[in-house]
C-alpha distance (Angstrom), angle and dihedral (degrees) to the residues before:
residue distance angle dihedral
M1 . . .
S2 3.78 . .
A3 3.81 121.7 .
A4 3.88 88.2 -118.3
R5 3.78 91.9 64.3
L6 3.81 121.6 72.6
S7 3.82 120.3 -142.4
G8 3.79 117.3 -117.3
K9 3.79 91.0 -99.4
N10 3.71 95.6 48.2
R11 3.81 92.2 47.0
T12 3.87 89.0 51.8
A13 3.81 90.9 48.8
L14 3.90 90.1 48.3
F15 3.84 91.4 51.1
A16 3.81 90.4 47.6
V17 3.79 92.3 51.7
L18 3.78 92.5 44.4
G19 3.85 90.2 48.2
L20 3.73 92.9 48.4
C21 3.86 92.0 50.0
F22 3.76 91.7 47.4
M23 3.91 92.4 49.4
T24 3.77 90.8 45.9
G25 3.84 91.1 52.8
L26 3.72 90.2 45.5
A27 3.75 93.1 52.1
W28 3.81 91.7 49.0
A29 3.72 93.2 49.8
S30 3.78 99.1 41.1
V31 3.77 98.1 85.9
P32 3.84 96.9 53.0
L33 3.83 90.0 40.4
Y34 3.81 91.5 50.4
R35 3.80 91.2 47.7
M36 3.86 92.7 48.6
F37 3.88 90.2 47.1
C38 3.89 91.0 50.7
Q39 3.72 94.0 46.7
A40 3.75 93.3 48.0
T41 3.77 93.4 49.2
G42 3.72 107.4 25.8
W43 3.79 88.3 -125.6
N44 3.68 118.7 170.0
G45 3.78 94.4 10.6
T46 3.77 96.7 -57.6
T47 3.81 111.5 156.4
Q48 3.76 128.5 -137.9
R49 3.75 128.0 -119.2
G50 3.87 123.5 -127.5
T51 3.74 142.5 166.9
R52 3.77 99.6 -142.6
A53 3.84 142.3 8.0
P54 3.85 118.5 -109.1
G55 3.83 92.3 -134.5
A56 3.70 136.9 -94.8
V57 3.78 121.9 -58.1
D58 3.81 132.5 -174.8
G59 3.78 101.2 -71.1
K60 3.78 140.9 74.9
V61 3.81 133.3 -156.0
Q62 3.73 133.0 -169.6
I63 3.86 117.6 -120.0
D64 3.83 115.6 -159.2
F65 3.89 117.2 -162.8
D66 3.80 118.1 -141.4
T67 3.75 121.2 -173.4
N68 3.91 130.1 -169.0
V69 3.72 133.0 176.5
S70 3.82 126.7 -158.5
P71 3.95 110.7 -110.8
K72 3.80 82.3 -124.4
L73 3.80 94.4 63.7
P74 3.80 116.1 70.0
W75 3.79 95.7 -148.4
K76 3.76 134.2 122.0
F77 3.86 109.6 -135.9
E78 3.66 128.2 -174.9
P79 3.79 148.2 146.2
E80 3.87 117.3 -107.5
N81 3.88 85.5 -131.6
P82 3.72 124.1 23.7
S83 3.79 93.2 -141.7
E84 3.74 142.4 0.9
T85 3.91 135.6 -165.6
V86 3.78 109.3 -133.7
D87 3.75 135.9 -173.1
I88 3.81 111.4 -108.7
G89 3.82 108.8 -112.3
A90 3.78 94.5 15.9
R91 3.86 125.1 116.8
D92 3.83 112.4 -111.2
M93 3.70 135.2 -179.2
V94 3.73 129.6 -155.1
F95 3.84 132.6 178.6
F96 3.76 133.2 -135.6
T97 3.82 127.3 -170.3
A98 3.76 127.7 -146.8
T99 3.76 123.1 -168.5
N100 3.78 127.4 -166.3
T101 3.84 103.8 -139.3
S102 3.87 93.8 -178.1
N103 3.81 129.5 87.1
K104 3.75 95.0 -117.6
P105 3.82 137.0 61.3
I106 3.71 112.9 -89.7
T107 3.66 133.2 -174.7
G108 3.79 125.3 -148.0
T109 3.79 140.0 171.7
A110 3.81 129.4 -155.8
T111 3.75 132.5 -134.6
F112 3.81 122.4 -163.6
N113 3.86 146.2 -169.5
V114 3.72 138.6 174.5
T115 3.71 130.5 -133.1
P116 2.93 141.6 -111.2
A117 3.77 85.0 45.0
Q118 3.86 94.1 -139.1
V119 3.97 89.5 67.0
G120 3.86 92.2 60.7
K121 3.77 92.7 93.8
Y122 3.87 89.7 54.2
F123 3.80 97.3 46.6
T124 3.76 107.5 87.8
K125 3.80 125.1 -172.6
I126 3.76 121.6 -155.6
Q127 3.68 96.0 179.4
C128 3.84 131.9 7.9
F129 3.75 142.1 160.8
C130 3.73 94.6 -138.3
F131 3.76 119.0 122.2
T132 3.76 90.5 11.9
Q133 3.75 115.2 113.0
Q134 3.85 112.4 -113.8
T135 3.85 116.6 -162.9
L136 3.75 115.6 -163.2
Q137 3.83 124.2 -171.7
P138 3.80 119.8 -136.9
G139 3.76 108.8 -60.4
E140 3.82 93.6 -2.6
T141 3.75 120.3 143.4
A142 3.83 123.6 -154.8
R143 3.69 128.7 -162.1
M144 3.79 112.9 -144.9
P145 3.72 126.3 -170.0
V146 3.75 132.6 -149.2
I147 3.89 120.8 -163.4
F148 3.67 115.1 -164.3
F149 3.81 148.9 146.1
V150 3.81 138.3 -154.5
D151 3.80 109.1 -125.7
P152 3.79 112.8 -120.6
K153 3.82 88.6 -132.4
I154 3.89 86.6 77.4
L155 3.90 85.2 79.3
A156 3.77 93.4 59.0
D157 3.87 97.8 48.3
D158 3.82 113.3 93.6
D159 3.77 90.7 -145.7
T160 3.75 95.1 54.7
K161 3.84 110.7 21.0
D162 3.90 90.5 95.7
V163 3.93 94.9 48.8
Q164 3.76 107.0 125.9
T165 3.82 97.1 176.0
I166 3.74 135.7 35.4
T167 3.82 122.4 -167.0
L168 3.75 118.6 -149.2
S169 3.79 109.2 -164.8
Y170 3.76 129.8 -169.2
T171 3.78 128.1 -170.8
F172 3.93 121.2 -168.6
Y173 3.77 118.3 -149.2
P174 3.78 128.1 -176.9
V175 3.78 116.9 -103.6
D176 3.85 115.3 -121.0
S177 3.82 101.9 -113.4
G178 3.75 90.5 -145.1
K179 3.73 91.5 -127.2
T180 3.72 116.1 171.5
A181 3.76 128.8 -148.0
S182 3.96 111.1 -93.4
């Protein structure tokens, strides 16, 4: 047998190692790739990011605000208004409040989504508190803004042009303090 040819066992071992390397690389890259895919397509209610609204067009949509808090986070979290009717294409700002109901400082972070899921690619946030760690002192209340607009392209999409209500939902979770055993 020549040195250039691999035996059956060595070939199997080589393919196993290559497969393991490929799967490890794919697992490592899957979260950022999934995030990029969702942000590009609005898939699964992922909203877009923007810097400025295009301007109001003839059309309105109701935005309902839903808030949730992990049972492990002793906070009260709610929108200042449960819903708002906005002009499509116009910049809008809403506020949420979070209160630490415990007797110690606690840090939380919020995740979000919009429903129906197909409107995610048309819901654009300019400023948001999501994914930013918020530390509240005991009894402290923070007022947090969200600046957004609904892209006028929503009116031309057959899957979304009849949407009357969009729900923007946030859930706050405690941030792992990273404490190590002493």
